[in-house]
C-alpha positions as CSV (number, residue, x, y, z in Angstrom):
1,M,-0.3,26.0,-17.0
2,A,-3.0,25.3,-19.6
3,A,-6.6,25.1,-18.6
4,L,-8.5,21.8,-19.3
5,Y,-11.9,22.7,-20.7
6,R,-14.5,20.6,-22.6
7,I,-16.3,22.3,-25.4
8,N,-19.6,21.1,-27.0
9,L,-20.3,21.5,-30.7
10,T,-23.4,20.7,-32.6
11,Q,-23.5,20.1,-36.3
12,G,-25.7,22.8,-37.9
13,E,-24.9,25.4,-35.2
14,S,-22.2,28.0,-35.0
15,F,-19.9,28.0,-32.0
16,K,-18.4,31.1,-30.2
17,L,-17.0,31.2,-26.8
18,K,-15.4,34.1,-24.9
19,F,-12.2,33.8,-22.8
20,T,-10.1,36.2,-20.8
21,Y,-6.4,35.5,-20.4
22,K,-5.4,36.3,-16.8
23,D,-2.4,35.9,-14.6
24,D,-2.3,33.4,-11.8
25,Q,-2.1,35.8,-8.8
26,A,-4.5,35.7,-5.8
27,T,-6.6,38.3,-7.5
28,P,-6.2,37.5,-11.3
29,Q,-5.7,40.4,-13.6
30,P,-6.1,40.3,-17.4
31,I,-2.9,39.9,-19.4
32,S,-2.5,42.1,-22.5
33,L,-2.6,40.2,-25.9
34,V,-1.0,43.1,-27.7
35,G,1.9,41.7,-29.9
36,S,0.5,38.2,-29.6
37,T,-1.5,35.8,-31.7
38,I,-3.8,33.0,-30.6
39,I,-4.2,29.8,-32.7
40,G,-6.1,26.6,-32.1
41,S,-7.9,23.7,-33.8
42,V,-10.1,20.7,-33.4
43,K,-8.9,17.2,-34.6
44,S,-10.2,13.7,-34.3
45,T,-7.0,12.7,-32.5
46,T,-3.8,14.5,-31.6
47,S,-2.0,12.6,-34.5
48,S,-4.7,13.3,-37.1
49,L,-3.5,15.2,-40.2
50,K,-6.9,16.9,-40.8
51,S,-7.7,19.8,-38.5
52,Y,-10.5,22.4,-38.2
53,P,-9.0,25.7,-37.1
54,F,-10.8,28.1,-34.8
55,T,-11.3,31.6,-35.9
56,V,-9.9,33.8,-33.2
57,T,-11.1,37.4,-32.6
58,Y,-10.1,39.9,-30.0
59,N,-11.7,42.9,-28.2
60,S,-10.3,46.3,-29.1
61,P,-8.0,47.1,-27.5
62,K,-6.2,43.7,-27.1
63,S,-4.9,44.9,-23.8
64,D,-7.9,43.6,-21.9
65,G,-6.9,39.9,-22.5
66,V,-10.3,39.0,-24.1
67,F,-10.4,36.6,-27.0
68,Y,-13.1,34.6,-28.7
69,L,-12.9,31.2,-30.3
70,S,-15.4,30.4,-33.0
71,L,-16.3,27.9,-35.7
72,L,-18.9,28.5,-38.4
73,Y,-21.8,26.0,-38.6
74,S,-20.5,25.1,-42.1
75,T,-17.1,24.0,-40.6
76,I,-18.7,22.0,-37.8
77,S,-21.1,20.4,-40.2
78,N,-18.2,19.2,-42.3
79,I,-16.4,17.5,-39.5
80,P,-17.0,13.8,-40.1
81,I,-18.5,12.0,-37.2
82,V,-19.7,8.5,-36.8
83,T,-22.5,8.7,-34.3
84,I,-26.1,9.1,-35.4
85,D,-27.6,9.2,-31.9
86,P,-28.3,12.9,-31.1
87,L,-27.6,12.3,-27.4
88,T,-24.2,10.6,-28.0
89,P,-21.3,12.8,-29.2
90,D,-18.2,11.9,-31.1
91,I,-15.3,12.9,-29.0
92,F,-12.5,14.9,-30.7
93,V,-9.6,16.9,-29.2
94,Y,-8.6,20.5,-29.4
95,D,-6.0,22.9,-28.1
96,V,-5.3,26.6,-28.2
97,F,-1.8,28.3,-28.1
98,L,-0.7,31.8,-27.5
99,I,2.2,32.9,-29.7
100,T,4.3,35.9,-28.7
101,D,4.9,37.4,-32.2
102,A,8.3,39.1,-31.4
103,T,10.0,36.0,-30.0
104,D,7.8,33.1,-31.5
105,I,7.4,31.7,-27.9
106,R,4.4,29.4,-27.7
107,K,2.3,28.7,-24.7
108,K,-0.6,26.3,-24.5
109,L,-3.6,28.1,-23.0
110,L,-6.5,25.6,-23.4
111,Y,-6.9,22.0,-24.3
112,G,-9.5,19.3,-23.9
113,E,-12.2,17.3,-25.5
114,A,-14.5,18.7,-28.2
115,W,-17.8,16.8,-28.0
116,I,-19.5,16.9,-31.4
117,Y,-23.2,16.1,-31.6
118,P,-25.0,15.2,-34.8
119,S,-27.9,17.1,-36.3
120,A,-30.6,16.2,-38.7
121,T,-30.5,19.7,-40.3
122,K,-26.8,20.2,-40.5
123,G,-26.7,20.7,-44.3
124,I,-29.6,23.1,-44.5
């Protein structure tokens, strides 16, 4: 089952977050990501045509189940938001999928809201 997780993004900042893919046993163990790919993106709504894909990187070796989701500050700064109040975010959505390369089986790992806060210095 996919994990529901809210992420916070601020225009003008880079975003990077570490995750470890684990099994659901009583004592969770990392699951190898060898032979798999992870993809994901941020969108204004699930039906929006425009998306902002995460850059996904892995530890070496990929067998430890660790992956990182990141977005450059330039990408976040180009996401159009409406709010101008620095304490009130625009709320977007995101999800992240694991693709088993050999069989093209897809599994949703993460999903949730992406809260995007405005910044006065986003273009600098």
